[in-house]
TORKOL-4160 file (C-alpha; in steps of 0.2 Angstrom, whole numbers, padded with zeros to 4 digits, m for minus):
365
<pt num="1" X="m0124" Y="0050" Z="0028"/>
<pt num="2" X="m0125" Y="0067" Z="0037"/>
<pt num="3" X="m0122" Y="0082" Z="0025"/>
<pt num="4" X="m0112" Y="0093" Z="0037"/>
<pt num="5" X="m0109" Y="0093" Z="0056"/>
<pt num="6" X="m0118" Y="0083" Z="0069"/>
<pt num="7" X="m0128" Y="0098" Z="0075"/>
<pt num="8" X="m0134" Y="0102" Z="0058"/>
<pt num="9" X="m0139" Y="0084" Z="0055"/>
<pt num="10" X="m0148" Y="0081" Z="0071"/>
<pt num="11" X="m0158" Y="0097" Z="0070"/>
<pt num="12" X="m0163" Y="0093" Z="0052"/>
<pt num="13" X="m0168" Y="0075" Z="0058"/>
<pt num="14" X="m0178" Y="0082" Z="0073"/>
<pt num="15" X="m0187" Y="0094" Z="0061"/>
<pt num="16" X="m0192" Y="0081" Z="0049"/>
<pt num="17" X="m0198" Y="0070" Z="0063"/>
<pt num="18" X="m0208" Y="0085" Z="0070"/>
<pt num="19" X="m0216" Y="0088" Z="0053"/>
<pt num="20" X="m0223" Y="0070" Z="0054"/>
<pt num="21" X="m0229" Y="0070" Z="0072"/>
<pt num="22" X="m0242" Y="0083" Z="0079"/>
<pt num="23" X="m0240" Y="0090" Z="0096"/>
<pt num="24" X="m0249" Y="0081" Z="0109"/>
<pt num="25" X="m0256" Y="0093" Z="0122"/>
<pt num="26" X="m0240" Y="0103" Z="0123"/>
<pt num="27" X="m0236" Y="0121" Z="0117"/>
<pt num="28" X="m0220" Y="0114" Z="0110"/>
<pt num="29" X="m0217" Y="0101" Z="0097"/>
<pt num="30" X="m0211" Y="0086" Z="0107"/>
<pt num="31" X="m0194" Y="0085" Z="0099"/>
<pt num="32" X="m0191" Y="0103" Z="0101"/>
<pt num="33" X="m0193" Y="0100" Z="0120"/>
<pt num="34" X="m0182" Y="0085" Z="0119"/>
<pt num="35" X="m0168" Y="0095" Z="0110"/>
<pt num="36" X="m0170" Y="0109" Z="0122"/>
<pt num="37" X="m0167" Y="0097" Z="0136"/>
<pt num="38" X="m0152" Y="0089" Z="0127"/>
<pt num="39" X="m0145" Y="0106" Z="0123"/>
<pt num="40" X="m0143" Y="0109" Z="0142"/>
<pt num="41" X="m0133" Y="0093" Z="0143"/>
<pt num="42" X="m0122" Y="0097" Z="0128"/>
<pt num="43" X="m0128" Y="0082" Z="0119"/>
<pt num="44" X="m0135" Y="0088" Z="0102"/>
<pt num="45" X="m0118" Y="0092" Z="0095"/>
<pt num="46" X="m0112" Y="0074" Z="0094"/>
<pt num="47" X="m0119" Y="0057" Z="0088"/>
<pt num="48" X="m0109" Y="0047" Z="0101"/>
<pt num="49" X="m0116" Y="0057" Z="0115"/>
<pt num="50" X="m0134" Y="0055" Z="0109"/>
<pt num="51" X="m0131" Y="0036" Z="0108"/>
<pt num="52" X="m0122" Y="0034" Z="0125"/>
<pt num="53" X="m0129" Y="0021" Z="0136"/>
<pt num="54" X="m0132" Y="0032" Z="0152"/>
<pt num="55" X="m0141" Y="0046" Z="0142"/>
<pt num="56" X="m0158" Y="0041" Z="0149"/>
<pt num="57" X="m0152" Y="0042" Z="0167"/>
<pt num="58" X="m0148" Y="0060" Z="0164"/>
<pt num="59" X="m0164" Y="0065" Z="0156"/>
<pt num="60" X="m0182" Y="0066" Z="0162"/>
<pt num="61" X="m0193" Y="0050" Z="0158"/>
<pt num="62" X="m0205" Y="0061" Z="0148"/>
<pt num="63" X="m0191" Y="0063" Z="0135"/>
<pt num="64" X="m0186" Y="0045" Z="0134"/>
<pt num="65" X="m0198" Y="0040" Z="0120"/>
<pt num="66" X="m0191" Y="0055" Z="0109"/>
<pt num="67" X="m0173" Y="0051" Z="0113"/>
<pt num="68" X="m0176" Y="0033" Z="0108"/>
<pt num="69" X="m0184" Y="0039" Z="0091"/>
<pt num="70" X="m0169" Y="0050" Z="0088"/>
<pt num="71" X="m0157" Y="0036" Z="0092"/>
<pt num="72" X="m0166" Y="0024" Z="0080"/>
<pt num="73" X="m0166" Y="0037" Z="0066"/>
<pt num="74" X="m0147" Y="0040" Z="0068"/>
<pt num="75" X="m0143" Y="0022" Z="0069"/>
<pt num="76" X="m0154" Y="0019" Z="0054"/>
<pt num="77" X="m0146" Y="0033" Z="0044"/>
<pt num="78" X="m0128" Y="0025" Z="0047"/>
<pt num="79" X="m0133" Y="0007" Z="0046"/>
<pt num="80" X="m0124" Y="m0003" Z="0033"/>
<pt num="81" X="m0134" Y="m0015" Z="0022"/>
<pt num="82" X="m0121" Y="m0028" Z="0025"/>
<pt num="83" X="m0115" Y="m0043" Z="0014"/>
<pt num="84" X="m0119" Y="m0061" Z="0016"/>
<pt num="85" X="m0105" Y="m0074" Z="0021"/>
<pt num="86" X="m0108" Y="m0082" Z="0004"/>
<pt num="87" X="m0104" Y="m0065" Z="m0004"/>
<pt num="88" X="m0088" Y="m0063" Z="0006"/>
<pt num="89" X="m0082" Y="m0081" Z="0003"/>
<pt num="90" X="m0084" Y="m0079" Z="m0016"/>
<pt num="91" X="m0072" Y="m0064" Z="m0016"/>
<pt num="92" X="m0060" Y="m0070" Z="m0002"/>
<pt num="93" X="m0049" Y="m0079" Z="m0015"/>
<pt num="94" X="m0048" Y="m0064" Z="m0027"/>
<pt num="95" X="m0031" Y="m0055" Z="m0027"/>
<pt num="96" X="m0033" Y="m0038" Z="m0019"/>
<pt num="97" X="m0034" Y="m0023" Z="m0031"/>
<pt num="98" X="m0019" Y="m0013" Z="m0029"/>
<pt num="99" X="m0014" Y="0004" Z="m0036"/>
<pt num="100" X="0005" Y="0005" Z="m0040"/>
<pt num="101" X="0015" Y="0021" Z="m0043"/>
<pt num="102" X="0028" Y="0014" Z="m0054"/>
<pt num="103" X="0041" Y="0019" Z="m0040"/>
<pt num="104" X="0047" Y="0002" Z="m0037"/>
<pt num="105" X="0055" Y="0004" Z="m0019"/>
<pt num="106" X="0039" Y="0013" Z="m0013"/>
<pt num="107" X="0027" Y="0000" Z="m0020"/>
<pt num="108" X="0037" Y="m0014" Z="m0012"/>
<pt num="109" X="0037" Y="m0005" Z="0004"/>
<pt num="110" X="0018" Y="m0005" Z="0003"/>
<pt num="111" X="0017" Y="m0023" Z="m0002"/>
<pt num="112" X="0013" Y="m0020" Z="m0020"/>
<pt num="113" X="0005" Y="m0003" Z="m0019"/>
<pt num="114" X="m0010" Y="0005" Z="m0011"/>
<pt num="115" X="m0023" Y="m0008" Z="m0008"/>
<pt num="116" X="m0042" Y="m0005" Z="m0012"/>
<pt num="117" X="m0050" Y="m0002" Z="0005"/>
<pt num="118" X="m0035" Y="0006" Z="0013"/>
<pt num="119" X="m0032" Y="0024" Z="0018"/>
<pt num="120" X="m0014" Y="0028" Z="0016"/>
<pt num="121" X="m0007" Y="0044" Z="0023"/>
<pt num="122" X="0010" Y="0051" Z="0017"/>
<pt num="123" X="0016" Y="0064" Z="0030"/>
<pt num="124" X="0031" Y="0075" Z="0030"/>
<pt num="125" X="0038" Y="0092" Z="0032"/>
<pt num="126" X="0027" Y="0106" Z="0025"/>
<pt num="127" X="0041" Y="0112" Z="0013"/>
<pt num="128" X="0044" Y="0095" Z="0005"/>
<pt num="129" X="0035" Y="0093" Z="m0011"/>
<pt num="130" X="0039" Y="0075" Z="m0013"/>
<pt num="131" X="0023" Y="0069" Z="m0005"/>
<pt num="132" X="0012" Y="0078" Z="m0018"/>
<pt num="133" X="0023" Y="0071" Z="m0032"/>
<pt num="134" X="0020" Y="0054" Z="m0025"/>
<pt num="135" X="0001" Y="0057" Z="m0025"/>
<pt num="136" X="0002" Y="0063" Z="m0043"/>
<pt num="137" X="0012" Y="0047" Z="m0048"/>
<pt num="138" X="m0001" Y="0036" Z="m0040"/>
<pt num="139" X="m0015" Y="0045" Z="m0048"/>
<pt num="140" X="m0007" Y="0045" Z="m0066"/>
<pt num="141" X="m0002" Y="0027" Z="m0064"/>
<pt num="142" X="m0020" Y="0022" Z="m0059"/>
<pt num="143" X="m0027" Y="0031" Z="m0075"/>
<pt num="144" X="m0014" Y="0024" Z="m0087"/>
<pt num="145" X="m0014" Y="0006" Z="m0080"/>
<pt num="146" X="m0033" Y="0005" Z="m0083"/>
<pt num="147" X="m0036" Y="0017" Z="m0098"/>
<pt num="148" X="m0039" Y="0003" Z="m0110"/>
<pt num="149" X="m0048" Y="m0009" Z="m0098"/>
<pt num="150" X="m0061" Y="0000" Z="m0088"/>
<pt num="151" X="m0072" Y="0015" Z="m0090"/>
<pt num="152" X="m0076" Y="0014" Z="m0072"/>
<pt num="153" X="m0058" Y="0019" Z="m0066"/>
<pt num="154" X="m0058" Y="0036" Z="m0059"/>
<pt num="155" X="m0047" Y="0047" Z="m0049"/>
<pt num="156" X="m0054" Y="0061" Z="m0038"/>
<pt num="157" X="m0041" Y="0074" Z="m0033"/>
<pt num="158" X="m0047" Y="0085" Z="m0019"/>
<pt num="159" X="m0039" Y="0102" Z="m0014"/>
<pt num="160" X="m0027" Y="0100" Z="m0029"/>
<pt num="161" X="m0019" Y="0116" Z="m0036"/>
<pt num="162" X="m0018" Y="0120" Z="m0055"/>
<pt num="163" X="0000" Y="0115" Z="m0054"/>
<pt num="164" X="m0004" Y="0098" Z="m0048"/>
<pt num="165" X="m0016" Y="0096" Z="m0063"/>
<pt num="166" X="m0002" Y="0101" Z="m0074"/>
<pt num="167" X="0010" Y="0088" Z="m0066"/>
<pt num="168" X="m0003" Y="0074" Z="m0068"/>
<pt num="169" X="m0003" Y="0079" Z="m0087"/>
<pt num="170" X="0016" Y="0078" Z="m0088"/>
<pt num="171" X="0016" Y="0061" Z="m0079"/>
<pt num="172" X="0003" Y="0054" Z="m0091"/>
<pt num="173" X="0012" Y="0060" Z="m0106"/>
<pt num="174" X="0028" Y="0052" Z="m0099"/>
<pt num="175" X="0020" Y="0036" Z="m0096"/>
<pt num="176" X="0011" Y="0035" Z="m0113"/>
<pt num="177" X="0026" Y="0041" Z="m0123"/>
<pt num="178" X="0030" Y="0023" Z="m0130"/>
<pt num="179" X="0013" Y="0022" Z="m0139"/>
<pt num="180" X="0011" Y="0029" Z="m0157"/>
<pt num="181" X="0005" Y="0047" Z="m0158"/>
<pt num="182" X="m0014" Y="0044" Z="m0162"/>
<pt num="183" X="m0016" Y="0030" Z="m0149"/>
<pt num="184" X="m0006" Y="0040" Z="m0136"/>
<pt num="185" X="m0018" Y="0055" Z="m0139"/>
<pt num="186" X="m0033" Y="0044" Z="m0138"/>
<pt num="187" X="m0027" Y="0036" Z="m0122"/>
<pt num="188" X="m0022" Y="0053" Z="m0114"/>
<pt num="189" X="m0040" Y="0060" Z="m0118"/>
<pt num="190" X="m0048" Y="0045" Z="m0110"/>
<pt num="191" X="m0037" Y="0046" Z="m0094"/>
<pt num="192" X="m0041" Y="0065" Z="m0092"/>
<pt num="193" X="m0059" Y="0062" Z="m0094"/>
<pt num="194" X="m0058" Y="0051" Z="m0079"/>
<pt num="195" X="m0048" Y="0063" Z="m0068"/>
<pt num="196" X="m0060" Y="0073" Z="m0058"/>
<pt num="197" X="m0054" Y="0088" Z="m0048"/>
<pt num="198" X="m0064" Y="0094" Z="m0033"/>
<pt num="199" X="m0061" Y="0111" Z="m0026"/>
<pt num="200" X="m0064" Y="0110" Z="m0007"/>
<pt num="201" X="m0062" Y="0127" Z="0002"/>
<pt num="202" X="m0066" Y="0121" Z="0019"/>
<pt num="203" X="m0069" Y="0105" Z="0029"/>
<pt num="204" X="m0088" Y="0106" Z="0027"/>
<pt num="205" X="m0086" Y="0106" Z="0008"/>
<pt num="206" X="m0075" Y="0091" Z="0009"/>
<pt num="207" X="m0088" Y="0082" Z="0020"/>
<pt num="208" X="m0101" Y="0086" Z="0008"/>
<pt num="209" X="m0092" Y="0078" Z="m0006"/>
<pt num="210" X="m0087" Y="0063" Z="0004"/>
<pt num="211" X="m0104" Y="0059" Z="0010"/>
<pt num="212" X="m0112" Y="0062" Z="m0007"/>
<pt num="213" X="m0098" Y="0050" Z="m0014"/>
<pt num="214" X="m0102" Y="0037" Z="m0001"/>
<pt num="215" X="m0121" Y="0037" Z="m0006"/>
<pt num="216" X="m0118" Y="0036" Z="m0024"/>
<pt num="217" X="m0103" Y="0024" Z="m0025"/>
<pt num="218" X="m0108" Y="0008" Z="m0035"/>
<pt num="219" X="m0101" Y="m0009" Z="m0035"/>
<pt num="220" X="m0092" Y="m0008" Z="m0052"/>
<pt num="221" X="m0082" Y="0007" Z="m0049"/>
<pt num="222" X="m0063" Y="0007" Z="m0047"/>
<pt num="223" X="m0060" Y="0023" Z="m0038"/>
<pt num="224" X="m0044" Y="0032" Z="m0031"/>
<pt num="225" X="m0046" Y="0047" Z="m0020"/>
<pt num="226" X="m0032" Y="0059" Z="m0017"/>
<pt num="227" X="m0034" Y="0073" Z="m0003"/>
<pt num="228" X="m0019" Y="0085" Z="m0004"/>
<pt num="229" X="m0019" Y="0091" Z="0009"/>
<pt num="230" X="m0030" Y="0089" Z="0024"/>
<pt num="231" X="m0020" Y="0099" Z="0037"/>
<pt num="232" X="m0025" Y="0117" Z="0031"/>
<pt num="233" X="m0044" Y="0112" Z="0032"/>
<pt num="234" X="m0043" Y="0105" Z="0049"/>
<pt num="235" X="m0032" Y="0119" Z="0056"/>
<pt num="236" X="m0044" Y="0133" Z="0049"/>
<pt num="237" X="m0059" Y="0124" Z="0057"/>
<pt num="238" X="m0050" Y="0124" Z="0073"/>
<pt num="239" X="m0046" Y="0142" Z="0072"/>
<pt num="240" X="m0064" Y="0146" Z="0068"/>
<pt num="241" X="m0070" Y="0135" Z="0082"/>
<pt num="242" X="m0083" Y="0126" Z="0071"/>
<pt num="243" X="m0084" Y="0110" Z="0081"/>
<pt num="244" X="m0068" Y="0104" Z="0072"/>
<pt num="245" X="m0066" Y="0088" Z="0083"/>
<pt num="246" X="m0084" Y="0083" Z="0077"/>
<pt num="247" X="m0079" Y="0087" Z="0059"/>
<pt num="248" X="m0064" Y="0076" Z="0061"/>
<pt num="249" X="m0074" Y="0061" Z="0067"/>
<pt num="250" X="m0086" Y="0064" Z="0053"/>
<pt num="251" X="m0072" Y="0064" Z="0040"/>
<pt num="252" X="m0066" Y="0047" Z="0048"/>
<pt num="253" X="m0083" Y="0040" Z="0047"/>
<pt num="254" X="m0085" Y="0045" Z="0029"/>
<pt num="255" X="m0068" Y="0039" Z="0024"/>
<pt num="256" X="m0070" Y="0022" Z="0033"/>
<pt num="257" X="m0087" Y="0020" Z="0025"/>
<pt num="258" X="m0080" Y="0022" Z="0007"/>
<pt num="259" X="m0065" Y="0011" Z="0010"/>
<pt num="260" X="m0075" Y="m0002" Z="0020"/>
<pt num="261" X="m0071" Y="m0020" Z="0013"/>
<pt num="262" X="m0089" Y="m0025" Z="0016"/>
<pt num="263" X="m0092" Y="m0015" Z="0000"/>
<pt num="264" X="m0091" Y="m0024" Z="m0016"/>
<pt num="265" X="m0079" Y="m0011" Z="m0023"/>
<pt num="266" X="m0071" Y="m0001" Z="m0009"/>
<pt num="267" X="m0061" Y="0014" Z="m0014"/>
<pt num="268" X="m0043" Y="0017" Z="m0011"/>
<pt num="269" X="m0038" Y="0034" Z="m0002"/>
<pt num="270" X="m0022" Y="0044" Z="m0002"/>
<pt num="271" X="m0020" Y="0058" Z="0011"/>
<pt num="272" X="m0006" Y="0071" Z="0011"/>
<pt num="273" X="m0002" Y="0078" Z="0029"/>
<pt num="274" X="0011" Y="0086" Z="0039"/>
<pt num="275" X="0021" Y="0080" Z="0054"/>
<pt num="276" X="0023" Y="0086" Z="0071"/>
<pt num="277" X="0037" Y="0084" Z="0084"/>
<pt num="278" X="0050" Y="0083" Z="0070"/>
<pt num="279" X="0068" Y="0078" Z="0074"/>
<pt num="280" X="0082" Y="0069" Z="0066"/>
<pt num="281" X="0097" Y="0059" Z="0071"/>
<pt num="282" X="0111" Y="0048" Z="0064"/>
<pt num="283" X="0107" Y="0030" Z="0062"/>
<pt num="284" X="0123" Y="0023" Z="0070"/>
<pt num="285" X="0118" Y="0005" Z="0066"/>
<pt num="286" X="0122" Y="0007" Z="0047"/>
<pt num="287" X="0140" Y="0001" Z="0042"/>
<pt num="288" X="0154" Y="0014" Z="0042"/>
<pt num="289" X="0154" Y="0025" Z="0027"/>
<pt num="290" X="0135" Y="0022" Z="0024"/>
<pt num="291" X="0129" Y="0033" Z="0038"/>
<pt num="292" X="0114" Y="0044" Z="0034"/>
<pt num="293" X="0101" Y="0054" Z="0044"/>
<pt num="294" X="0085" Y="0045" Z="0048"/>
<pt num="295" X="0070" Y="0051" Z="0058"/>
<pt num="296" X="0068" Y="0047" Z="0076"/>
<pt num="297" X="0052" Y="0037" Z="0075"/>
<pt num="298" X="0047" Y="0040" Z="0093"/>
<pt num="299" X="0046" Y="0058" Z="0089"/>
<pt num="300" X="0037" Y="0059" Z="0072"/>
<pt num="301" X="0019" Y="0058" Z="0070"/>
<pt num="302" X="0006" Y="0065" Z="0058"/>
<pt num="303" X="m0001" Y="0082" Z="0061"/>
<pt num="304" X="m0018" Y="0086" Z="0068"/>
<pt num="305" X="m0016" Y="0076" Z="0085"/>
<pt num="306" X="m0021" Y="0059" Z="0092"/>
<pt num="307" X="m0039" Y="0059" Z="0085"/>
<pt num="308" X="m0033" Y="0061" Z="0067"/>
<pt num="309" X="m0020" Y="0048" Z="0069"/>
<pt num="310" X="m0034" Y="0035" Z="0070"/>
<pt num="311" X="m0041" Y="0040" Z="0053"/>
<pt num="312" X="m0029" Y="0032" Z="0041"/>
<pt num="313" X="m0024" Y="0013" Z="0040"/>
<pt num="314" X="m0006" Y="0017" Z="0035"/>
<pt num="315" X="0006" Y="0031" Z="0039"/>
<pt num="316" X="0022" Y="0034" Z="0029"/>
<pt num="317" X="0034" Y="0047" Z="0033"/>
<pt num="318" X="0042" Y="0055" Z="0018"/>
<pt num="319" X="0058" Y="0065" Z="0020"/>
<pt num="320" X="0074" Y="0069" Z="0010"/>
<pt num="321" X="0089" Y="0057" Z="0011"/>
<pt num="322" X="0103" Y="0066" Z="0021"/>
<pt num="323" X="0121" Y="0062" Z="0022"/>
<pt num="324" X="0133" Y="0069" Z="0035"/>
<pt num="325" X="0142" Y="0084" Z="0029"/>
<pt num="326" X="0160" Y="0084" Z="0021"/>
<pt num="327" X="0167" Y="0099" Z="0030"/>
<pt num="328" X="0168" Y="0092" Z="0048"/>
<pt num="329" X="0176" Y="0077" Z="0054"/>
<pt num="330" X="0163" Y="0076" Z="0068"/>
<pt num="331" X="0148" Y="0070" Z="0059"/>
<pt num="332" X="0136" Y="0075" Z="0073"/>
<pt num="333" X="0141" Y="0093" Z="0071"/>
<pt num="334" X="0143" Y="0095" Z="0052"/>
<pt num="335" X="0128" Y="0101" Z="0041"/>
<pt num="336" X="0119" Y="0087" Z="0033"/>
<pt num="337" X="0120" Y="0085" Z="0014"/>
<pt num="338" X="0104" Y="0082" Z="0004"/>
<pt num="339" X="0107" Y="0069" Z="m0009"/>
<pt num="340" X="0092" Y="0073" Z="m0020"/>
<pt num="341" X="0084" Y="0056" Z="m0016"/>
<pt num="342" X="0068" Y="0053" Z="m0006"/>
<pt num="343" X="0066" Y="0041" Z="0009"/>
<pt num="344" X="0050" Y="0034" Z="0015"/>
<pt num="345" X="0048" Y="0025" Z="0032"/>
<pt num="346" X="0033" Y="0016" Z="0039"/>
<pt num="347" X="0026" Y="0023" Z="0055"/>
<pt num="348" X="0010" Y="0013" Z="0055"/>
<pt num="349" X="0004" Y="m0002" Z="0045"/>
<pt num="350" X="m0006" Y="m0018" Z="0047"/>
<pt num="351" X="0005" Y="m0027" Z="0034"/>
<pt num="352" X="0022" Y="m0020" Z="0036"/>
<pt num="353" X="0035" Y="m0018" Z="0050"/>
<pt num="354" X="0036" Y="m0001" Z="0059"/>
<pt num="355" X="0052" Y="0007" Z="0054"/>
<pt num="356" X="0054" Y="m0002" Z="0037"/>
<pt num="357" X="0062" Y="0011" Z="0025"/>
<pt num="358" X="0065" Y="0013" Z="0006"/>
<pt num="359" X="0075" Y="0025" Z="m0004"/>
<pt num="360" X="0071" Y="0031" Z="m0022"/>
<pt num="361" X="0077" Y="0043" Z="m0034"/>
<pt num="362" X="0071" Y="0061" Z="m0035"/>
<pt num="363" X="0054" Y="0062" Z="m0044"/>
<pt num="364" X="0052" Y="0071" Z="m0060"/>
<pt num="365" X="0047" Y="0089" Z="m0058"/>
C-alpha cells in the first residue's frame, strides 16, 4: 500500500522504475518525460486518473508504453492475493466474530455488536462525549472478554487523549471487579499489554499507520481499531490544501482493505465523527405523555461531506434523550429537558432498518 499521498507514491514508483531502465536515446529518463506530460494533464496526483480508460487518448503515443507500465505497477501494488472458493466455503458457516460493549440496547441495535469486517461510525454533536465513552466501552469489553482466551486480541486506539486511556483503565477495573485480587491484577495487566495507543497528529501519520498495519496484518489476529476522532485530521488537511480529497480516498482504501472479509481475520473498526446539518424535532408518533425529541433523519449526516460518507459501513447517530420542558404548556416552544440518558439511531446499515433507535442509561464517567 502507498505510504502517503498519491503524488508521493507515484513519484517514488516512477523513480524506482527509472533506476531499473536506462534512458534510450533521450536526454530525460523515459518515465520523467512521461510524468512531465501527465503533470500537464493533472494526472499524477490520483491513482484513479492514472487508471482511467481514456488516458491513452489524451497522451502522445510515445508515452503509452510507460503509462501502461505505471498502470501495471499500481495495480500490482494494490492487488489482493484473494482466497479460493473452498476457503470461503469452509468459513461460511462460522458465526461472525462480534465485539460487544456490554451496553445491551446498543449491542442489540447493532445485531449483537460490531462485527469483524465492519467499519462502524458513531457521529454526533462535537460537545457530546457519549461517543468517546461508547468507544471506550467497546475497547475495554474486547480486551476483557478475550483476556484469558487469546494473546492475539489487540485494541489500537488512534488519536486518543491521556484522559481516554485513563477511562479505559477505569472500565477495565470495573469489568474485572468480580475476580479475586491476584487474578484481577493479572488479567488487567494482560489487557493493558494488548492496548496500543497510536498518536496521529495529522492525516498522513494516520495513513502511514493504516498502510503499515494492512501490510503486517496476520490471519490469527483478533484486532479492533478505534479512531477518535477523524474530523480534526481531515479538516486540518482541507485547511492546508494538502490534497485532502485524495487522502480521504486513501483512508477509505486502507480501512476497506483491513476490514475486507476476503481476509482470514478482518479487523473491526470504530470511528468517531461529528455531524452536519443538525436539527431536532418532536416525534409526534409517540403516545401522549411519552413524547421526546428525536433527530430529523433527513437533515443529519456525518461530517466531512459526501465522499467521507462512503467510508463506513454503518452510521449511528448518538445524541442525548430530550423530553419536552415542564414550564410551558406548548411543547414546541418549551426548552427541552435532558434526561441524562443517551439515544442512538441507525442512519446507515446493511443489517438494520434506517431510523431504528435505542436508549441506554448514562455511561460511567
